[in-house]
Each structure stands twice: as C-alpha cells, then as structure tokens.
N, C-alpha and C positions, 0 to 999 in steps of 0.2 A: 504493500500500500504506500502511495506517495504521501508526503507530509501534508499536501493540500487536499487530499481525498478524504471526504467526510464519511465516517462510518454511518451505516443506516440499518434500519429494521424494515424488512418487507413483511407487512402485516396481511395475512390471508383473509379474504372475504369471498364467500361466507366461511364462518367458523362458529364454534360454540353451539349453543342450544339449537336443536332441531325441533320441529313441531311436536313430535312425540314425547320428547323429554320435557319440553315446556308444559305440555298438557299433564304429564304425570306428576311433576313437581307441584304444579298449580293445584292438582287434585288433592294432594296431601295438605297443602297450605289451606285450601278452602275447607277441607274436612275438619282441620284443627280449629279454624275460626268458627265453623258452624256448630260442631258438636262438642268442642273443647277436648283437651287431652284426657286420657291417652287415646291416640289413634294408632292402631297396630299396622305395620307394613310388612308383608311377607317378602323377604330378601331385601336387597338395596333397591330403593325405588328407581334409581338410575345408578350406573357405575361411576360415581364420583364421591370421593371421600369428604370433600368440603360440603357438598350438598347434604349428604347423610348426617354429618356432624351438626350442621345448621338446623336441620329438621328435628334432630334428636333433642336439641336444646329447647325447641318450641313445643315438645311433647309427643313427637312421633316415637313409637317403640318398634324397633326393627327386630324381626324374628326370622328364623330359618324355615320353620314349618308351621302349618296351621294349628297343630296340636299344642303349640306354645301360646296360642291366643286364648284367653279365657272364654268359656262358652258364652255365647250371646253378645260378645264384644264386636267392635267394628274393625274391619281389616281392609287394607288397600293392597291389591295385587300390582306388582311392579310393571314397568313399561315393557319388560322382556316377555311377558306372557306366562301363562300357566297351563298345565294339562287339564283335561276333563276330570281326572282323578282328584286334583287339588280343589276344583270347584265342588266336587262331591263331598270331599272331606270337610270343607267349609260349611256346606249345607247340613251335614250330619251334626256339626257343633253349633248350629243355629247362629252362625256368624253373619253379621250385616256386611256384605262385601261391596267394595267399590273397585271395579275392574279398570285399572289405568293402563292396560295393555296398549301399546302403540297400534293404531289402526293398520299400519303397514305390516306388523307382525301378525295381526289378526287375519289379514289377507292371505298370508302364507299358511296359517292354520286351516283356513277354509279350502285352500287349494289341496292340502294334504287330505282332508276329509273327502273331498270330491274324487280325487284320483284313487284313494283307497276303496271308495264305494264302487268304483269301476274296476276294481281288482288289479290295479297297477302295482308293480314294485316301484317304490319311491326311493331315490338316492338323494339324501339331504346333505348338501355340501355345507359343512360347518365344523365347529370345534366341539368335540365330545365333552360333555359335562357343563357346557355353557348353558345358562338358564333359558335362553331363548330356544336353543336346540332341544333341551329337555321338554319344554312346553310343546313344541311342534311335534316332536317324536311321540309324545303322549297322546296325540290326536289319533294316531294309527300305528301303534307299536308293532303290529304284526306285518306291516307293509313297508316300514321305513328302515333303511340302513344309513348310517352316518359315515361320510367320507371327509377327511380333513385335508388330505394332500393328494396330488396326482399319483404318488407312489402307492397309496392305499387302494387305488382302484383295482389293482391286480387281484386283490383278495375278495372282491365283490362277486357274489353269485346270485342270479335271479331265476325265477321260475320260468318266465317266458321272455326271451330277449326282444320280442316285438311289443311288449307292454311294459316299458320302462320309462320313467320320467324323472327329471332332476328338479329339485327345489333348492333354495339356499338360505342360510342365515342372512339377515338383512345387513349386517355390519362388516362384511368381509371386504378384503381387497378385491376390486373388480378384476384386475389382471390375473391374480392368483386363482380366483374362482374360474375364470375362463380357461386357464391351463388345466385345471381339474376336469372341467366339462369336456375339453378337447380329448383328454385321455379317456373319459367315459364314452365319448362318441366313437373312438377307435374300437373300444371293446364291444359297444352296443350300437351298431350303426342306425338302428331304428329309435334311438333315444329321443324322447319328446322334450320340448322346452316348456317351462311354465307359461301360462297364458300371458303374463306380463313380468317385467323385470322384478326379481325379488329383492335385490340389493337396493336399499332405500335411497331416495333422491339425495338426502343429506350426506350419507356416506359417500356417494359418488361425487357430489359437488365439492366436498372437502378434500377428497383425493385429487380431483381435477385441478384445484387451485394450488395444491402443494406441488403437483407436477409442473405447474407454470413457474412457481417460485424457486424450486430446488436447483435448477441449473444456474441460477443467478446467486445462490447463497453459499457461503463458505460453511455455514452451520444452520441447521433447521431445528428449532425448539418446538416441541409439541406439548401443550399443556393438557394433561389428562391422567387418570388413575391407571394403575397397572392392570386392573381387572376390566378395563374398558377396551373391548375388542377393537372398536373403530379407532381409538387413540393409538393403540399399539400398531395397527395397520398403517396409520399415517407416518409413523417413524420409518417403517419399512418402505413405504411408497417414496418418501423423501430421499432415502438412500438410493433406491433403484432409479430415481429420476435424475440423479446427478449431484445431489448435495454433497459437500465435502464431508460432512458428518451430520448425524441426527440424534437427538436425545429427547426422552420423555421426562417430564417433571410434573408433580402434583401442584406445586406452588413455587413462588418466586425464590424463596430461600433455599430451594434445592438446586438452583442453577449454579453450576461450578464456574467461577470466573475463568478458569483455565480453558474451558471449552471455546470461549470467544476471544481469548487474549490476542490471537494473531488474525482474527477475522476482520474483514471489511464490511461484509453484509451478513446479517442474521435473519433468516426466515422465521416467522412466528405464526403458529396456528393453534387451534384447540379442538379437542374431540367434541362430539355431538352432545355430551352430557356435562359440559364445562360452562359454568356461569362466567359472564364477561368480566366480573370483578377480578378473577384470577389472572386473566390475560392482561388487564391494565396494571396489575401488580408486577407482572413480568416486564412489561414495557418500562415501568419506573425503574426496575432493577437494571435493565439493559442501559437505560439512560445514565444511571450512576456509573456504569462500566464503560461509558464513552461512546454510546450510540444515540446521538441526539435527534437524528432525523427518522421520521416514521413515514413510510410510503405504503399506502394501502393498495394491494393488488386484488382487484375484484374480477372474478370470471362469471359470476351469476348473482342475481338478486333473488332471494327467497321470499315468497309471500304466503306460503302455505301455513294454515293454522288448522288445528283439530279442536272440535268441541269437547268440553268436559264429559266424563262418563254420564250416561243418561240419568241414572238415579240420583247422582250428586247434583246434576243440573236442575232436576225437578225439585229437589229439596231446597236449593238456593233460590229458585224462582218462587217457591211457596213462601219462603221467609221474606222475600223482597216484595211480596204482594202481587206476584204474577209478572213482574218486570224481568225480562231475560237478563241473566247474569252476564256481564261483559268481561272479556278477558283482554289484557294488553300483552302483545308479543314482547318477549324479553330479548330476542335476538337483536344485535346491533343492525340497524338498517343501512341503506346505501349512503346516507349522509353522515354516518358515525365518524367522529374524529376523536383522536386520543390526545 
C-alpha cells in the first residue's frame, strides 16, 4: 500500500437480517410484550448468540425439547422449523404454540410431503443434525436421505432410479449445492429438480455480494455465530471468490488486529441472523484500526417481508381493537449509511 492510499471497508449490501429471521425474532418480542415472560422457545430462535442472549434477558426461556416446557405453557418454534412429531409432542402437553418457522423452510417441508405422497425417494442436500434438516426429514423419514457433500452421493441407494428428486437446506452455499446435485444427476440421470429454488433468496443474495467484494478485498470479515450455516458458508464463499483471507466473528472484540494489519481493503458482511448493531460495532473497531472510509457495495435491494404467525397476529389484533399489527423491517435499506 502506498503512503497516500487510504484504507477502506467494503460494506456488503444486502447483509444481516432476512425476512424470516426478522419475523421470528419479532414473534418472540411480540409474544413477550403480549403475554409477559416467560415465553419458552424451542432451540435458538435464530442462530445468533447476541440475539439469544438479548431475548433471554427480556424473559425468553430457551429449551432443547418440548418436554422441558411446563404443561400448558406457551412455546415458540424457531425459524428453522420442526417435524410433525414435535408438533404432536407439543399438543400432547397442551402447549400454546407459536410457529415462527420461516415460510421458505415451510415451502421445503410441503415439497417433501408432496413428493413422499407420490412415493419418490427424496435426496435432501444439507448438513446432518442441523435443525432445519431434522425438521424437513421428519416430514417423510421413510423417503428422505440426507447428503452433505458430493462424495457422499456414492453411498446413496434408491428404490426406483426414475423416481428420485432432490431438495435442499435453505442456507447452503449455492455453488457447493450445485456440485452435489451434479454428482447426483450423474448417478441418477432421471433426477427431478424441486418445483422452485430451495436455497433462500437471502442466502443467495448475501453470497452474491460477497463474490463481488472478495476479489477487491485483502480480508473479508463475516459477522455471524459458529452454528449459523449461512454465516459459515459466507466465509467459504469469500475465500473461493478470491479474498486474501476470510474470518468469522460473533462481535467486534473478536476481531484480531493482526488479520488486517497489512490490508488495504477489508470486506465486511453479516449472516442472515445478525442484527445490524453488531456490524456497526465492527465498523467502529475497523475505524480504530485505521480504516476510515466505508464504501457500501450493493448488488440487490431486498423488500420482502413475512407476516407474523397467524395466531400471534390474531391475538395482537384483538388486543389493539381489531387494528392490524404493523411491523417495521429491521434490515438496513438502500439509503443506510454508517
């Protein structure tokens, strides 16, 4: 870097909260305001440590399974979705449920049910053990096999090679998923595609802008938690797209100054479950480390919103005297400046 060259931050847009995450977090906040604490939440409402800690302080109680929720209590299902078995367990305990499953995950569930009803073998591309995968697999466990990598395709066996379809976890790397699908198609030439793209719009948009930024960046910093699939994928996408290096952090104080010591340009983005306040903290930290200029790199403007879960919406409307409960999008818009 020349002495006159100013160090800069390339700030990705879109970044941070997607519509499904915004809806899920809002559902917990609205439930706490309407019913008062405690409101139980099965699993993390979204995969972000800061969000979970903040909601816990307000009275949300996070549990791993429905049997940890007192009988008759209120429980919110996370954005990642749950299987029919979990719904049945909740009903057996007389739990008042608020289903905050992302509508795009629900779409994949419905696809799985439909293909299973038509007796297809379903190959679900995703990470074994991830909550979203467990929920989708639970819709048709006798018909679904999970594949995580192209190498795992070799072990897949189906009943009828002419009745095979693939679906995917919504938060995967687009490129890696297509590699796995290509391998599946080699093995099963009659493989059918899902009716529409399963990888969510926000995951694709965040990966797209990182691919734009990465070739210009010495380092790319991704804000997001370790258990956030889409955040981890962004680190990989940045490296594959040409970034000198890429790191994931939960918050600003995890940023190692050595990572950017010799950098001229730092790319910055955040996963779909990350609130904007955490990104702003990282910008402040980078400015302290000598990166005064912020250039926003925008590839798309997102305007999608999802309504709150129906039963919660009805309860809020009843409390407000029939006036529809309004929601404000929390994602930074196109005019956002830092």
